[in-house]
C-alpha positions in Angstrom: -9.9 18.2 15.6 -10.4 18.3 11.8 -9.4 15.7 9.2 -6.2 17.5 8.2 -4.9 17.6 11.8 -5.9 13.9 12.3 -3.9 13.0 9.2 -0.8 15.1 10.3 -1.1 13.5 13.7 -1.2 10.0 12.3 1.9 10.7 10.2 3.8 12.0 13.2 2.6 9.1 15.3 3.8 6.6 12.7 7.2 8.3 12.5 7.8 7.8 16.2 6.6 4.2 16.1 3.1 4.6 17.6 1.6 2.7 14.8 -1.7 1.7 16.4 -2.3 5.3 17.5 -1.6 6.4 14.0 -4.2 3.9 12.6 -6.7 5.1 15.2 -6.2 8.7 14.1 -6.6 7.8 10.4 -9.8 5.9 11.1 -11.4 9.1 12.5 -10.9 10.9 9.1 -14.3 11.5 7.7 -13.6 12.9 4.3 -12.4 10.9 1.3 -8.7 10.1 1.8 -6.2 11.0 -0.8 -4.1 8.3 -2.4 -1.1 9.3 -0.3 -3.1 9.0 2.9 -4.4 5.6 1.8 -0.9 4.5 1.0 0.3 5.7 4.4 -2.5 3.8 6.1 -1.7 0.7 4.0 2.0 0.7 5.0 1.1 1.2 8.7 -1.4 -1.6 8.6 1.3 -3.8 7.0 3.7 -3.0 9.8 1.0 -4.0 12.3 0.5 -7.3 10.5 -3.0 -6.3 9.4 -2.3 -7.8 6.0 -5.8 -8.1 4.6 -6.5 -4.5 5.4 -3.2 -3.5 3.9 -3.9 -5.5 0.7 -7.3 -3.8 0.4 -5.8 -0.4 0.9 -3.2 -1.0 -1.8 -6.0 -2.1 -4.1 -7.9 1.1 -3.3 -4.8 3.2 -4.1 -4.4 1.5 -7.5 -8.1 2.1 -8.1 -7.6 5.8 -7.6 -4.2 6.1 -9.4 -2.8 3.3 -11.5 0.7 4.8 -11.5 1.8 4.0 -8.0 4.7 1.5 -8.2 4.8 0.8 -4.5 1.1 -0.1 -4.3 1.5 -2.6 -7.2 4.7 -4.0 -5.7 3.2 -4.6 -2.3 0.0 -6.0 -3.8 2.0 -8.3 -6.1 3.9 -9.7 -3.1 0.6 -10.4 -1.3 -0.8 -12.1 -4.4 2.3 -14.2 -4.8 2.1 -15.3 -1.1 -1.5 -16.3 -1.9 -0.3 -18.2 -4.9 -2.5 -16.0 -7.2 0.3 -15.8 -9.7 -1.7 -14.6 -12.7 -2.8 -11.6 -10.7 0.7 -11.1 -9.3 2.1 -11.1 -12.9 -0.6 -8.6 -14.0 0.7 -6.3 -11.2 4.3 -6.9 -12.3 3.4 -5.9 -15.8 2.0 -2.7 -14.5 5.1 -2.1 -12.4 7.2 -2.6 -15.6 5.2 0.1 -17.4 5.7 2.5 -14.5 9.4 1.8 -14.0 10.9 -0.1 -16.9 13.9 -2.3 -16.4 13.6 -2.2 -12.6 15.5 -4.8 -10.7 12.8 -5.3 -8.1 10.2 -6.1 -10.7 12.6 -8.6 -12.3 13.4 -10.2 -9.0 9.8 -10.7 -8.1 9.0 -12.1 -11.6 11.8 -14.6 -11.0 10.4 -15.6 -7.6 6.9 -16.3 -9.1 8.2 -18.5 -12.0 
Protein backbone atom coordinates (compact mmCIF):
# COMPACT_ATOMS: atom_id res chain seq x y z
CA UNK A 1 0.00 0.00 0.00
CA UNK A 2 1.51 3.36 -1.02
CA UNK A 3 1.01 6.76 0.59
CA UNK A 4 -1.62 7.90 -1.93
CA UNK A 5 -3.76 4.86 -1.29
CA UNK A 6 -3.35 5.30 2.49
CA UNK A 7 -4.55 8.89 2.21
CA UNK A 8 -7.54 7.93 0.04
CA UNK A 9 -8.36 5.12 2.46
CA UNK A 10 -8.19 7.53 5.41
CA UNK A 11 -10.58 9.97 3.74
CA UNK A 12 -13.05 7.18 2.97
CA UNK A 13 -12.81 5.83 6.53
CA UNK A 14 -13.42 9.30 7.95
CA UNK A 15 -16.47 9.75 5.74
CA UNK A 16 -18.06 6.57 7.06
CA UNK A 17 -17.24 7.50 10.65
CA UNK A 18 -14.27 5.18 11.28
CA UNK A 19 -12.21 8.05 12.62
CA UNK A 20 -9.58 6.09 14.55
CA UNK A 21 -8.97 3.84 11.54
CA UNK A 22 -8.61 6.96 9.40
CA UNK A 23 -5.99 8.35 11.79
CA UNK A 24 -4.17 5.01 11.83
CA UNK A 25 -4.02 5.06 8.03
CA UNK A 26 -2.76 8.67 7.96
CA UNK A 27 -0.05 7.88 10.49
CA UNK A 28 1.40 5.33 8.06
CA UNK A 29 2.00 8.00 5.39
CA UNK A 30 5.74 8.36 5.03
CA UNK A 31 6.06 11.27 2.61
CA UNK A 32 5.49 14.90 3.55
CA UNK A 33 1.77 15.46 3.77
CA UNK A 34 0.13 18.22 1.81
CA UNK A 35 -1.65 21.00 3.64
CA UNK A 36 -5.01 19.42 2.72
CA UNK A 37 -3.94 16.10 4.18
CA UNK A 38 -2.75 17.80 7.36
CA UNK A 39 -6.01 19.72 7.59
CA UNK A 40 -8.00 16.49 7.19
CA UNK A 41 -5.91 14.87 9.91
CA UNK A 42 -6.47 17.88 12.18
CA UNK A 43 -10.24 17.76 11.75
CA UNK A 44 -10.34 14.02 12.42
CA UNK A 45 -8.18 14.42 15.53
CA UNK A 46 -10.47 17.18 16.74
CA UNK A 47 -13.48 14.89 16.31
CA UNK A 48 -11.64 12.24 18.34
CA UNK A 49 -11.01 14.80 21.11
CA UNK A 50 -7.27 14.71 20.45
CA UNK A 51 -7.21 18.46 20.85
CA UNK A 52 -3.48 19.02 21.39
CA UNK A 53 -2.68 17.03 18.25
CA UNK A 54 -5.38 18.92 16.29
CA UNK A 55 -4.01 22.26 17.52
CA UNK A 56 -0.49 21.29 16.43
CA UNK A 57 -1.72 20.15 13.02
CA UNK A 58 -3.65 23.40 12.46
CA UNK A 59 -0.44 25.27 13.31
CA UNK A 60 1.52 23.14 10.82
CA UNK A 61 -1.07 23.94 8.14
CA UNK A 62 -0.66 27.65 8.79
CA UNK A 63 3.11 27.25 8.64
CA UNK A 64 2.80 25.78 5.16
CA UNK A 65 0.04 28.05 3.82
CA UNK A 66 -1.02 31.18 5.69
CA UNK A 67 -4.24 31.57 3.68
CA UNK A 68 -6.26 28.77 5.26
CA UNK A 69 -9.20 30.38 7.00
CA UNK A 70 -10.35 27.14 8.66
CA UNK A 71 -6.95 26.49 10.25
CA UNK A 72 -6.84 30.01 11.71
CA UNK A 73 -10.44 29.73 12.91
CA UNK A 74 -9.91 26.40 14.66
CA UNK A 75 -6.61 27.50 16.17
CA UNK A 76 -8.10 30.79 17.41
CA UNK A 77 -10.85 28.82 19.15
CA UNK A 78 -8.27 26.64 20.89
CA UNK A 79 -6.24 29.69 21.86
CA UNK A 80 -9.36 31.40 23.22
CA UNK A 81 -10.16 28.30 25.30
CA UNK A 82 -6.62 28.47 26.68
CA UNK A 83 -7.15 32.18 27.47
CA UNK A 84 -4.25 33.07 25.17
CA UNK A 85 -6.23 35.99 23.84
CA UNK A 86 -3.43 37.96 22.18
CA UNK A 87 -2.57 34.97 20.02
CA UNK A 88 -6.26 34.32 19.36
CA UNK A 89 -6.68 37.93 18.21
CA UNK A 90 -3.62 37.58 15.96
CA UNK A 91 -5.33 34.62 14.28
CA UNK A 92 -8.58 36.60 14.02
CA UNK A 93 -6.66 39.39 12.29
CA UNK A 94 -5.36 36.85 9.77
CA UNK A 95 -8.89 35.50 9.29
CA UNK A 96 -10.07 39.04 8.54
CA UNK A 97 -7.38 39.41 5.87
CA UNK A 98 -8.42 36.14 4.24
CA UNK A 99 -12.20 36.72 4.41
CA UNK A 100 -12.97 40.36 5.18
CA UNK A 101 -16.23 41.19 6.95
CA UNK A 102 -16.92 37.56 7.86
CA UNK A 103 -19.55 37.05 10.57
CA UNK A 104 -17.69 34.14 12.19
CA UNK A 105 -14.57 36.24 12.67
CA UNK A 106 -16.64 39.02 14.20
CA UNK A 107 -18.51 36.62 16.51
CA UNK A 108 -15.26 35.12 17.78
CA UNK A 109 -13.80 38.57 18.30
CA UNK A 110 -16.85 39.44 20.40
CA UNK A 111 -16.49 36.30 22.51
CA UNK A 112 -12.85 37.05 23.32
CA UNK A 113 -13.43 40.67 24.39
